[in-house]
DOVEX-118014 format. One record per residue (C-alpha): x, y, z; residue number from 1; residue in three letters. Coordinates in steps of 0.02 Angstrom, whole numbers, plus 32768, in hexadecimal, padded with zeros to 4 digits. Example, Ala and Ser with C-alpha at 12.3 -4.5 7.8 and 13.67 -1.06 7.14 Angstrom:
BEGIN
+------+-------+------+-----+------+
| east | north |   up |  nr | rest |
+------+-------+------+-----+------+
| 8267 |  7F1F | 8186 |   1 |  ALA |
| 82AC |  7FCB | 8165 |   2 |  SER |
+------+-------+------+-----+------+
//
This chain:
BEGIN
+------+-------+------+-----+------+
| east | north |   up |  nr | rest |
+------+-------+------+-----+------+
| 155B |  D49A | 5E7B |   1 |  ILE |
| 1501 |  D3FE | 5E1F |   2 |  GLY |
| 1443 |  D422 | 5E3E |   3 |  GLY |
| 13F6 |  D3A7 | 5EB0 |   4 |  GLU |
| 149D |  D326 | 5EBD |   5 |  ASP |
| 1507 |  D3A4 | 5ECC |   6 |  PRO |
| 15D5 |  D38D | 5E9C |   7 |  LEU |
| 1600 |  D423 | 5F26 |   8 |  ALA |
| 15B3 |  D4A7 | 5F88 |   9 |  THR |
| 1615 |  D544 | 5F9F |  10 |  ILE |
| 1602 |  D5B7 | 6050 |  11 |  LYS |
| 163E |  D671 | 6051 |  12 |  VAL |
| 1619 |  D6D5 | 60E2 |  13 |  GLY |
| 165B |  D78B | 6125 |  14 |  LEU |
| 1675 |  D7AF | 61E1 |  15 |  ASP |
| 1638 |  D86D | 6203 |  16 |  THR |
| 165D |  D891 | 628C |  17 |  THR |
| 1706 |  D8CA | 6277 |  18 |  PRO |
| 1797 |  D8F2 | 62E8 |  19 |  SER |
| 1815 |  D994 | 62BB |  20 |  ARG |
| 18B3 |  D97D | 629D |  21 |  VAL |
| 1928 |  D9E6 | 6225 |  22 |  THR |
| 1983 |  D9A9 | 616E |  23 |  ASP |
| 1A1E |  D9A9 | 614D |  24 |  LYS |
| 1A22 |  DA53 | 60FC |  25 |  ASP |
| 19ED |  DAA1 | 61AD |  26 |  GLY |
| 1943 |  DAB4 | 618B |  27 |  LYS |
| 188A |  DA73 | 620D |  28 |  ALA |
| 1840 |  D9F8 | 619B |  29 |  LYS |
| 17AF |  D971 | 61EE |  30 |  ASP |
| 17D4 |  D8D0 | 61F5 |  31 |  GLN |
| 1767 |  D853 | 61B0 |  32 |  ASN |
| 176A |  D79F | 619E |  33 |  ILE |
| 1733 |  D72E | 60F5 |  34 |  ILE |
| 1724 |  D68F | 6130 |  35 |  ASN |
| 16F2 |  D627 | 6081 |  36 |  ALA |
| 16F9 |  D55C | 604C |  37 |  ALA |
| 16B3 |  D4C7 | 5FE9 |  38 |  VAL |
| 166A |  D43A | 601C |  39 |  ASP |
| 1680 |  D38F | 5F7B |  40 |  ILE |
| 1635 |  D315 | 5F62 |  41 |  THR |
| 163E |  D2E9 | 5EB0 |  42 |  ALA |
| 1696 |  D236 | 5ECE |  43 |  VAL |
| 160D |  D1AF | 5F37 |  44 |  GLU |
| 1638 |  D18F | 5FEA |  45 |  ASN |
| 16BA |  D238 | 5FD2 |  46 |  LEU |
| 16BB |  D2CF | 602C |  47 |  TYR |
| 1732 |  D350 | 603E |  48 |  VAL |
| 172C |  D3E2 | 608A |  49 |  GLY |
| 179F |  D49C | 6072 |  50 |  ILE |
| 1793 |  D52F | 60D6 |  51 |  GLY |
| 17E7 |  D5C7 | 60D9 |  52 |  ALA |
| 17E2 |  D669 | 6179 |  53 |  PHE |
| 1825 |  D70D | 610C |  54 |  ILE |
| 1841 |  D7B5 | 6153 |  55 |  PRO |
| 181B |  D84D | 60DC |  56 |  THR |
| 18BC |  D89A | 612A |  57 |  VAL |
| 194E |  D849 | 60FB |  58 |  GLN |
| 19ED |  D896 | 612A |  59 |  LYS |
| 19E4 |  D916 | 61E5 |  60 |  ILE |
| 1A33 |  D982 | 622B |  61 |  GLY |
| 1A89 |  D9B5 | 62C8 |  62 |  THR |
| 1A37 |  D973 | 6353 |  63 |  GLY |
| 19C8 |  D900 | 62F9 |  64 |  GLU |
| 19D5 |  D857 | 6304 |  65 |  TYR |
| 19B2 |  D7D6 | 6267 |  66 |  SER |
| 1922 |  D766 | 627A |  67 |  VAL |
| 1965 |  D701 | 61E8 |  68 |  GLY |
| 18FF |  D6A4 | 616D |  69 |  ASN |
| 18A6 |  D5D5 | 618C |  70 |  LEU |
| 1891 |  D54E | 611C |  71 |  VAL |
| 185D |  D4BB | 614A |  72 |  ASN |
| 1829 |  D40C | 60F9 |  73 |  ALA |
| 17D5 |  D383 | 6118 |  74 |  PHE |
| 17AC |  D2EF | 60BA |  75 |  ALA |
| 174D |  D252 | 60F7 |  76 |  ARG |
| 173A |  D1A0 | 6077 |  77 |  TYR |
| 16C2 |  D129 | 60B8 |  78 |  GLY |
| 16C4 |  D068 | 608B |  79 |  MET |
| 1646 |  CFF6 | 60A4 |  80 |  ASP |
| 1673 |  CFDD | 617E |  81 |  ALA |
| 1720 |  D03F | 6179 |  82 |  LEU |
| 1728 |  D10C | 616E |  83 |  THR |
| 17C7 |  D178 | 6175 |  84 |  ILE |
| 17DB |  D21D | 6176 |  85 |  SER |
| 1862 |  D287 | 6151 |  86 |  ALA |
| 1894 |  D350 | 6186 |  87 |  ARG |
| 18FF |  D3C9 | 615A |  88 |  VAL |
| 18FC |  D48F | 61AC |  89 |  GLY |
| 1973 |  D51D | 619C |  90 |  THR |
| 198D |  D5D0 | 61DA |  91 |  VAL |
| 19E7 |  D64F | 6164 |  92 |  ILE |
| 1A45 |  D6E8 | 6185 |  93 |  ASP |
| 19FC |  D6E5 | 6236 |  94 |  THR |
| 1A49 |  D73D | 62E5 |  95 |  ALA |
| 1AB3 |  D6DB | 634A |  96 |  TYR |
| 1B1B |  D6DF | 63D9 |  97 |  GLU |
| 1BC3 |  D69C | 63B6 |  98 |  LYS |
| 1C53 |  D640 | 63EE |  99 |  ASP |
| 1C8A |  D6D4 | 6472 | 100 |  ASP |
| 1BEC |  D6F1 | 64AC | 101 |  GLY |
| 1BDB |  D791 | 6453 | 102 |  THR |
| 1B3C |  D798 | 63CC | 103 |  VAL |
| 1B68 |  D7A7 | 6320 | 104 |  LYS |
| 1ACC |  D80A | 62D2 | 105 |  LYS |
| 1AA9 |  D797 | 624B | 106 |  ASN |
| 1B11 |  D71F | 61B0 | 107 |  GLY |
| 1AD0 |  D67B | 6218 | 108 |  GLY |
| 1A99 |  D5DA | 61CF | 109 |  PHE |
| 1A58 |  D53F | 6229 | 110 |  GLY |
| 19F6 |  D4A3 | 620D | 111 |  PHE |
| 19A3 |  D428 | 6248 | 112 |  LEU |
| 1991 |  D370 | 6213 | 113 |  VAL |
| 1916 |  D2DA | 622D | 114 |  GLY |
| 18CE |  D249 | 61FE | 115 |  ALA |
| 1847 |  D1D5 | 6245 | 116 |  GLY |
| 17DB |  D11A | 6238 | 117 |  VAL |
| 1745 |  D0CE | 6267 | 118 |  ASP |
| 1724 |  D01F | 626E | 119 |  TYR |
| 1693 |  CFC5 | 627F | 120 |  GLU |
| 16AE |  CF26 | 629D | 121 |  ILE |
| 1602 |  CEC8 | 62C1 | 122 |  MET |
| 1562 |  CF06 | 62AE | 123 |  GLU |
| 154E |  CF96 | 6323 | 124 |  SER |
| 1612 |  CF9F | 6364 | 125 |  VAL |
| 1692 |  D003 | 631C | 126 |  ALA |
| 1744 |  D042 | 6359 | 127 |  VAL |
| 1776 |  D0D1 | 632B | 128 |  PHE |
| 182D |  D143 | 6348 | 129 |  GLY |
| 1876 |  D1F8 | 630B | 130 |  GLU |
| 1938 |  D24E | 630B | 131 |  VAL |
| 195C |  D2E4 | 62EC | 132 |  ASP |
| 19DD |  D33F | 62F5 | 133 |  TYR |
| 19EC |  D411 | 630B | 134 |  ALA |
| 1A7F |  D478 | 6313 | 135 |  ASP |
| 1AAB |  D503 | 637F | 136 |  GLY |
| 1A6B |  D597 | 6306 | 137 |  ILE |
| 19DD |  D540 | 62E9 | 138 |  TYR |
| 199B |  D500 | 6385 | 139 |  PHE |
| 19DF |  D589 | 63F6 | 140 |  ALA |
| 1A3C |  D624 | 637E | 141 |  ARG |
| 1AD5 |  D5EB | 63D0 | 142 |  SER |
| 1B88 |  D5A7 | 6394 | 143 |  LYS |
| 1B8F |  D59D | 645E | 144 |  ALA |
| 1BB8 |  D4E5 | 64AD | 145 |  ASP |
| 1B25 |  D46D | 64CE | 146 |  TYR |
| 1AC1 |  D4E3 | 645E | 147 |  SER |
| 1AAC |  D463 | 63E0 | 148 |  ASP |
| 1A17 |  D3E8 | 641B | 149 |  CYS |
| 19F6 |  D31D | 63D3 | 150 |  LEU |
| 194E |  D2DE | 641A | 151 |  ASP |
| 1914 |  D234 | 63E7 | 152 |  PHE |
| 187E |  D1E4 | 6408 | 153 |  GLY |
| 1832 |  D11D | 6405 | 154 |  ILE |
| 1795 |  D0D5 | 644F | 155 |  GLY |
| 16E7 |  D04A | 6428 | 156 |  VAL |
| 1651 |  D0A1 | 63DF | 157 |  ARG |
| 15A2 |  D032 | 6416 | 158 |  LYS |
| 14FE |  D05D | 63B9 | 159 |  SER |
| 1444 |  D036 | 63DA | 160 |  TYR |
| 13B5 |  D069 | 638C | 161 |  ASP |
| 13A8 |  D12A | 63B9 | 162 |  GLY |
| 145A |  D135 | 640D | 163 |  GLY |
| 14FA |  D0F1 | 6414 | 164 |  SER |
| 157C |  D0F6 | 64B6 | 165 |  VAL |
| 1632 |  D136 | 6495 | 166 |  SER |
| 16D3 |  D108 | 64F4 | 167 |  VAL |
| 1782 |  D13D | 64E3 | 168 |  ALA |
| 182F |  D161 | 6516 | 169 |  PHE |
| 1862 |  D212 | 64E0 | 170 |  GLU |
| 191F |  D260 | 64FC | 171 |  GLY |
| 1974 |  D310 | 64D9 | 172 |  ALA |
| 1A33 |  D33B | 64D0 | 173 |  THR |
| 1A73 |  D3D8 | 653C | 174 |  ASN |
| 19E8 |  D3EF | 65A5 | 175 |  ASN |
| 1961 |  D40D | 652A | 176 |  ASN |
| 18D6 |  D3B7 | 6557 | 177 |  GLY |
| 1828 |  D3F1 | 65B9 | 178 |  MET |
| 1861 |  D3E7 | 6664 | 179 |  PHE |
| 1918 |  D454 | 6679 | 180 |  ALA |
| 199E |  D3E2 | 66B3 | 181 |  CYS |
| 1A3E |  D3F9 | 6735 | 182 |  ALA |
| 1ABF |  D43D | 66CA | 183 |  LYS |
| 1AAF |  D47E | 6612 | 184 |  GLU |
| 1AEC |  D3D9 | 65C8 | 185 |  ASP |
| 1A95 |  D35C | 661B | 186 |  ASP |
| 1A33 |  D2C9 | 65AD | 187 |  PHE |
| 1974 |  D2F9 | 65C8 | 188 |  ALA |
| 18F4 |  D273 | 65B6 | 189 |  TRP |
| 1841 |  D22D | 65DC | 190 |  CYS |
| 17BF |  D1BC | 65C4 | 191 |  VAL |
| 1715 |  D20C | 657E | 192 |  PRO |
| 1670 |  D1BE | 6578 | 193 |  ILE |
| 15F6 |  D1FC | 64FC | 194 |  VAL |
| 1538 |  D1B0 | 64FB | 195 |  ILE |
| 14D0 |  D1F7 | 645A | 196 |  ARG |
| 140D |  D1F8 | 646A | 197 |  GLN |
| 137D |  D220 | 63D0 | 198 |  SER |
| 12DD |  D21C | 6420 | 199 |  PHE |
+------+-------+------+-----+------+
//
């Protein structure tokens, strides 16, 4: 939208590999997934993206479980050496595990919120950080103990001609790291090193 210098870009897709489900009236139907998104670039230095993941059969019947509707948004704004970002995610009307271990087939609402910052402290050297929180339904489709997750990362990046090297510290609550811990409520952490090189 907007010609050569677009104000926004709209994207729509359809997952045509269906799964067979039964609707609330007991009729068998193909469950396809609609993917829709809009990228908004009307304001200089500001990017906003909003996307949705929508099943074509909303109300399901006996023996079926709702995958829910996902709606996520991301925004990024740059100001000279500083870039800030924020994100919000939701899952609506999904199946989830209740506190007592039984599964509710639909009706669950989950959310994610997060923010990040990237700041160039001197030429070619930047520090960055990010923090996110997802409740149990969004993260694991569960209300059970230790199913939510708080994760964060802080690091430094050195850029050079043709590439960059980044070193960070990342942590996540409730055993949600890259490698499994001994207990479900353990704090997981790692020190990633990322090297990017263009040829």
